[in-house]
MARMARZA-416590 format. One record per residue (C-alpha): residue number from 1; x, y, z. Coordinates in steps of 0.001 Angstrom, whole numbers, plus 500000, padded with zeros to 6 digits. Layout:
REM MARMARZA-416590
   pos       c1       c2       c3
   NUM        X        Y        Z
...
END
This chain:
REM MARMARZA-416590
   pos       c1       c2       c3
     1   071078   607620   657674
     2   070593   611305   658457
     3   069362   610705   661975
     4   072265   608357   662638
     5   074884   610909   661714
     6   073521   613866   663649
     7   074321   612631   667176
     8   077817   611638   666080
     9   078467   615106   664637
    10   077084   616734   667763
    11   079296   614672   670039
    12   082354   615383   667908
    13   081549   619080   667958
    14   081130   618950   671718
    15   084473   617230   672115
    16   086133   619784   669845
    17   084598   622641   671832
    18   085746   621126   675104
    19   089251   620619   673747
    20   089355   624207   672513
    21   088183   625451   675898
    22   090844   623386   677639
    23   093525   624702   675270
    24   092610   628343   675920
    25   094803   630127   678487
    26   093398   630106   682005
    27   093067   633225   684093
    28   096153   633500   686283
    29   094294   632765   689527
    30   092923   629520   688040
    31   096214   628149   686689
    32   097431   625042   688525
    33   100902   626621   688902
    34   102145   630202   688652
    35   104891   632509   689833
    36   104971   633372   693506
    37   103158   630367   694975
    38   104092   629795   698606
    39   106351   626911   699591
    40   107978   626269   702927
    41   106631   622770   703568
    42   110104   621185   703557
    43   112432   622009   706450
    44   115711   620064   706774
    45   116850   622253   709690
    46   115273   622111   713138
    47   114568   625288   715084
    48   117516   624465   717332
    49   119683   623978   714245
    50   118728   627377   712836
    51   119367   629026   716211
    52   122814   627421   716330
    53   123678   628502   712775
    54   122578   632062   713573
    55   124672   632146   716736
    56   127728   630777   714905
    57   127321   633358   712130
    58   127191   636177   714700
    59   130288   634770   716424
    60   132110   634597   713084
    61   131266   638221   712284
    62   132159   639499   715730
    63   135334   637468   716260
    64   136720   636841   712758
    65   135164   639531   710566
    66   135905   640171   706899
    67   139101   641397   705257
    68   139868   643475   702155
    69   137035   646015   702123
    70   137657   648961   699795
    71   138308   652346   701398
    72   134770   653473   700604
    73   133386   650308   702213
    74   135471   650820   705343
    75   134080   654344   705617
    76   130464   653203   705191
    77   130779   650211   707535
    78   132690   651895   710355
    79   130222   654773   710262
    80   127451   652169   710696
    81   129209   650603   713700
    82   131639   647979   712349
    83   135089   647949   713952
    84   138289   648040   711878
    85   140993   645980   713572
    86   144739   646495   713399
    87   144825   643385   711203
    88   142697   645176   708597
    89   139619   643038   709220
    90   136208   644602   709808
    91   134311   643053   712702
    92   130599   643388   713285
    93   129143   643690   716804
    94   126036   641582   717443
    95   123879   644640   718012
    96   124798   646058   714592
    97   123766   642831   712856
    98   120531   642521   714802
    99   119579   646150   714181
   100   120284   645765   710459
   101   118138   642638   710200
   102   115308   644433   711994
   103   115287   647432   709644
   104   116144   645700   706344
   105   113710   646010   703444
   106   111318   643042   703511
   107   108814   644319   700908
   108   110846   643783   697787
   109   109220   643469   694397
   110   111539   642714   691503
   111   109957   644313   688477
   112   109778   643362   684843
   113   109576   645783   681957
   114   106088   644334   681665
   115   104342   644677   685069
   116   102712   641281   684459
   117   106120   639788   685339
   118   106624   641618   688664
   119   107750   639253   691451
   120   106692   639717   695078
   121   109498   638274   697231
   122   107615   638309   700525
   123   107254   635273   702757
   124   107844   631935   701044
   125   106756   632944   697543
   126   108756   630921   695005
   127   110123   632061   691637
   128   112319   630075   689247
   129   114752   631513   686721
   130   118109   631272   685025
   131   121548   632425   686184
   132   125213   631621   685843
   133   128137   632505   683636
   134   128481   629471   681387
   135   131277   629835   678832
   136   129967   627126   676525
   137   126803   626272   674626
   138   125760   622624   674609
   139   125097   621529   671029
   140   122746   618573   671382
   141   122888   617723   667680
   142   126647   617072   667743
   143   126856   616212   671477
   144   129619   618772   671841
   145   130442   622117   673454
   146   131375   625382   671749
   147   132112   628939   672916
   148   128937   630851   673816
   149   128145   634067   671924
   150   126058   637213   672261
   151   123488   635736   669878
   152   123222   632688   672163
   153   122532   634995   675104
   154   119853   636862   673197
   155   118325   633546   672082
   156   118246   632325   675702
   157   116411   635520   676692
   158   113930   635136   673839
   159   113179   631547   674812
   160   112880   632340   678532
   161   110430   635098   677639
   162   108086   632466   676147
   163   108269   629907   678977
   164   105535   630162   681609
   165   107544   628575   684422
   166   110719   630623   683932
   167   109854   633729   685906
   168   113010   635806   685452
   169   116203   635888   683410
   170   119525   636303   685111
   171   122293   636254   682508
   172   123019   632504   682111
   173   126060   632653   679825
   174   128961   634832   678747
   175   129220   636301   675241
   176   132735   635121   674507
   177   132766   636735   671079
   178   133142   640172   672747
   179   136496   640629   674454
   180   136324   644261   675671
   181   134868   644367   679210
   182   132786   647525   678740
   183   131314   646364   675430
   184   130680   642861   676758
   185   128694   644048   679748
   186   126711   646717   677900
   187   125845   644279   675133
   188   124822   641761   677790
   189   122299   644244   679185
   190   121026   645037   675696
   191   120754   641380   674598
   192   118851   640351   677725
   193   116453   643297   677758
   194   115833   643024   674021
   195   114939   639361   674516
   196   112544   639449   677462
   197   110242   641779   679375
   198   110744   639664   682496
   199   113078   640857   685261
   200   116743   640671   684239
   201   119783   640139   686454
   202   123360   640814   685390
   203   126786   641585   686825
   204   129448   644204   686190
   205   133191   643694   686495
   206   134151   647277   687206
   207   132355   650289   688653
   208   133220   652330   685554
   209   130715   650255   683568
   210   127787   651096   685853
   211   127126   654711   684711
   212   127070   653576   681078
   213   124756   650659   681881
   214   122459   652979   683793
   215   122429   655405   680859
   216   121303   652517   678638
   217   118608   651476   681099
   218   117342   655053   681393
   219   116924   655120   677609
   220   115104   651772   677585
   221   112834   652879   680453
   222   112062   656263   678901
   223   114054   658349   681375
   224   115838   658181   684722
   225   112682   658865   686722
   226   110858   656008   684972
   227   113825   653715   685633
   228   113976   654568   689324
   229   110246   654042   689664
   230   110422   650585   688059
   231   113985   649197   687993
   232   113681   646063   685833
   233   117337   644983   686070
   234   119154   643911   689241
   235   122861   643588   689952
   236   124123   640102   690776
   237   127047   641026   692980
   238   129760   638657   694230
   239   130716   641139   696942
   240   132743   638539   698848
   241   135591   636194   697975
   242   135030   633298   700368
   243   136231   632643   702945
   244   135339   635894   704720
   245   136931   638498   702454
   246   135333   641375   700603
   247   135831   641584   696835
   248   136945   645212   696557
   249   136025   645850   692917
   250   132633   644169   693283
   251   131933   646230   696391
   252   132615   649391   694413
   253   130241   648141   691715
   254   127635   647481   694396
   255   127909   651012   695758
   256   127485   652474   692253
   257   124454   650277   691572
   258   122847   651258   694889
   259   123273   654952   694051
   260   121758   654218   690627
   261   118627   652659   692129
   262   119389   649093   691052
   263   118334   646189   693348
   264   121244   644094   694630
   265   121659   640327   694850
   266   124200   639811   697650
   267   125904   636695   696330
   268   128108   634551   698575
   269   129271   631524   696566
   270   131680   629518   698668
   271   132387   625905   697730
   272   132044   623421   700592
   273   135336   621670   701219
   274   137306   624290   699240
   275   136383   627904   700048
   276   133759   627043   702669
   277   133697   624448   705466
   278   133018   620907   704285
   279   130106   620161   706688
   280   126814   621303   705199
   281   125942   623258   708348
   282   129348   624968   708313
   283   128945   626025   704687
   284   125582   627574   705578
   285   127110   629384   708579
   286   129793   631012   706434
   287   127332   631998   703675
   288   124921   633472   706235
   289   127723   635400   707948
   290   128992   636822   704660
   291   125512   637841   703516
   292   124734   639455   706872
   293   127899   641531   706442
   294   126676   642419   702949
   295   123288   643425   704317
   296   125002   645817   706753
   297   127033   647199   703847
   298   123979   647861   701642
   299   122043   649511   704462
   300   125060   651585   705424
   301   125183   652977   701883
   302   121434   653495   701614
   303   119073   652337   704405
   304   116256   650160   703116
   305   117718   649608   699660
   306   116318   646390   698101
   307   118806   643555   698654
   308   118319   639829   698144
   309   120018   637582   700695
   310   121945   635434   698230
   311   123452   632523   700127
   312   124794   630376   697252
   313   127166   627827   698794
   314   128126   625086   696358
   315   129323   621538   696905
   316   132640   619858   696125
   317   133098   616240   695206
   318   135647   615691   697952
   319   137333   612885   696001
   320   138481   615356   693335
   321   137715   618873   694607
   322   135528   619495   691562
   323   132205   621274   691951
   324   129132   619039   692131
   325   126066   621187   691511
   326   123814   618206   690827
   327   124394   616394   694116
   328   121956   615639   696912
   329   124183   617662   699209
   330   123708   620696   696950
   331   119950   620271   697176
   332   120191   620133   700980
   333   122457   623196   701119
   334   120023   625234   699069
   335   117026   624123   701138
   336   118879   624893   704365
   337   119754   628362   703099
   338   116100   628964   702226
   339   115186   628125   705813
   340   117667   630671   707095
   341   116106   633307   704838
   342   112770   632512   706497
   343   114458   632585   709923
   344   115385   636219   709275
   345   112225   636946   707253
   346   114440   638323   704483
   347   113916   637943   700718
   348   116472   635396   699586
   349   117848   633444   696688
   350   120066   630428   696115
   351   121078   628047   693352
   352   119265   624885   692275
   353   118618   622993   689062
   354   122293   622587   688172
   355   123324   619400   686382
   356   126771   617878   686476
   357   125651   615906   683413
   358   127061   617230   680161
   359   123887   616691   678122
   360   120118   616745   678812
   361   119966   613052   679669
   362   118629   610933   682527
   363   121384   612085   684904
   364   120549   615714   684154
   365   116875   614987   684759
   366   117310   613603   688254
   367   119889   616212   689232
   368   117783   619149   688050
   369   114508   617802   689430
   370   115799   616918   692890
   371   117217   620312   693783
   372   114453   622315   692066
   373   111731   620459   693971
   374   113549   620812   697298
   375   114241   624502   696703
   376   110603   625198   695930
   377   109303   623075   698791
   378   111594   624954   701190
   379   110043   628277   700126
   380   113069   629802   698393
   381   112027   633169   696938
   382   114441   633156   694004
   383   115612   629836   692597
   384   118572   630757   690411
   385   120177   628524   687744
   386   116990   626456   687707
   387   117081   625539   684009
   388   119601   625001   681243
   389   122809   624593   683274
   390   125129   621634   682631
   391   128669   620519   683430
   392   128557   622167   686866
   393   127808   625610   685342
   394   130288   625390   682445
   395   127680   624697   679761
   396   124265   626151   678919
   397   121763   624316   676746
   398   118812   625980   675017
   399   116976   622666   674655
   400   117510   622014   678353
   401   116041   625448   679129
   402   112879   624402   677272
   403   112761   620998   678972
   404   113347   622759   682289
   405   110085   624644   681813
   406   108218   621318   681969
   407   110328   620127   684894
   408   109775   623322   686896
   409   106051   623119   686203
   410   105998   619756   687959
   411   108144   621170   690787
   412   105711   624053   691222
   413   102852   621587   691435
   414   104646   619989   694372
   415   105153   623449   695907
   416   101441   624180   695659
   417   100572   621148   697777
   418   097121   619644   698350
   419   094090   621803   699043
   420   091526   620109   701275
   421   088019   621580   701015
   422   084471   620313   701373
   423   084361   619862   697604
   424   087820   618338   697153
   425   087253   615532   699679
   426   084646   614432   697105
   427   082181   612593   699332
   428   079122   613494   697254
   429   080927   612625   694020
   430   081955   609260   695468
   431   078354   608658   696592
   432   076902   609527   693174
   433   079479   607407   691343
   434   079195   604313   693521
   435   075450   604274   694263
   436   073644   603954   690958
   437   076325   605781   689009
   438   078720   604571   686288
   439   081334   603212   688722
   440   084062   605524   687433
   441   084856   609230   687555
   442   085911   609847   683953
   443   082788   611787   682983
   444   082027   613273   686383
   445   081517   617020   686342
   446   084035   617362   689154
   447   086672   615635   687024
   448   086030   618016   684133
   449   086039   621009   686483
   450   089437   620289   688020
   451   091340   618823   685085
   452   092946   622198   684314
   453   093001   623830   687744
   454   094247   620847   689768
   455   096532   619199   687201
   456   099420   620480   685096
   457   100316   618941   681750
   458   103786   618954   680160
   459   104346   620785   676903
   460   107234   618599   675708
   461   107404   615483   677907
   462   105959   612266   676469
   463   102985   610500   678103
   464   101952   608355   675126
   465   101369   604652   675499
   466   104064   602485   673871
   467   101658   601641   671047
   468   100736   605295   670403
   469   104366   606328   670727
   470   105329   603805   668069
   471   102492   604872   665781
   472   103553   608538   666142
   473   107006   607661   664826
   474   108685   607239   668243
   475   109061   610985   668956
   476   112313   611948   670680
   477   112295   614344   673623
   478   115368   616312   672522
   479   114093   616589   668959
   480   110813   618004   670242
   481   112689   620539   672389
   482   114822   621512   669396
   483   111700   621963   667265
   484   110176   624279   669868
   485   113436   626212   670153
   486   113527   626746   666399
   487   109865   627793   666332
   488   110442   630428   669037
   489   113612   631742   667435
   490   111956   631952   664021
   491   109794   634783   665369
   492   111050   638253   666213
   493   111255   638839   669955
   494   108252   640769   671233
   495   110564   642379   673822
   496   112542   644212   671133
   497   112607   647972   671547
   498   110607   650325   669362
   499   112549   651557   666305
   500   113174   655045   667682
   501   114548   653775   671001
   502   116615   651088   669280
   503   118120   653603   666872
   504   119019   655880   669787
   505   120632   652993   671669
   506   122671   651994   668627
   507   123781   655588   668091
   508   124902   655879   671748
   509   126387   652396   672266
   510   128313   649834   670220
   511   125531   647267   669953
   512   126773   644040   668379
   513   123428   642286   667824
   514   121922   642699   664353
   515   119148   645296   664195
END
């Protein structure tokens, strides 16, 4: 009896040890997916197509130009070489554009408060994160929408902080419970930074907010010098109102942020068929032209300042004129923009992962997966709006953010591709298995060696057999996401500021989040 039980106990202990080892976090270089893996395998544009888009963008800038620059922008841009016409439009000679591209900052690292979350935007390194300005929260329990709040924003930041495949947090929703512009935007900065130590992106409506926001960031960083050394918040700046007009107030915000040492996302968000040409190529031309003008602007204010080439053209459903962020055309637009970023060798970002679906259902799944995979495969440096966005950017869902972490993990596995080495072609393993071996690879050492480094496993998605699924009580995907959301939110955010800093922030600013 004793001898019969010993081997069984030993095997069980061995299995338990192996399971524990597999559950332990891998070193970053061994993980099957991680931030900053290189994409670029997918290329919907030919070289001739990219050349033609570039030429058309230069023609548009030289012949049409952009209207409505603020006085300060006119001064900066004309000093750099742009030409102000009698019609009030600024036109950009080819040489000015080409010189700006040549000297633009290509070695941009977007930093987190925790250096572990720094993002190298060189080449085709891919990073996924949130973005947007949703005005509603999707309540999956009641299948309804309600106004989003500051607490919702903080909760989104806290959840994103815990998700391995969400690499940065750009403000995904608007705190509609704060009506004063200054207080809204300062509380947005506080809520995001108090929720995550990953890089944060946000926007400002008016330049008067920027000095106050910078004062807050200096306090969080420990001083202005520390902030300027490691700026962990960037400005998402809609510096243009497509088609081909500057947004004066946003341009003034951009200038203030540049002077304050804050990285800039140059965001051109035309809508194909409405505020951008309906052909996909034409929408890319306009977005590229507008962002090239923005790049000249940034470098005219401060040469070499970190700027992300944010071509974000969206798609219209031409039957209704409504935005269609979950369409195949949107996925193509984003991938084409990523190729143009590579064409210029400039750090770039665009939107993907948007669902037109109102809830995290099958439609949302295919819409979010299609564009996220294509964006990553095309080598897009910053994939914005990659998780949580519904109803064509009108709704944000915390459960969908959690499910998006699984989805993006699978997308990143596609980005990584297939490594072919002497070991991975497996000839010796095939030989040992087939010639005198067990005839299967389940217990092969190679299988055990690669099961964590070659394969990624979902945290929430269900891979049970029907029988096991039934025996487990038929677990529901949304219920599991809700359970994880509640578990994360039950714990205090590790990104919260130390008591002394938090007290100083609350004494200086009208912080609306509970202490």
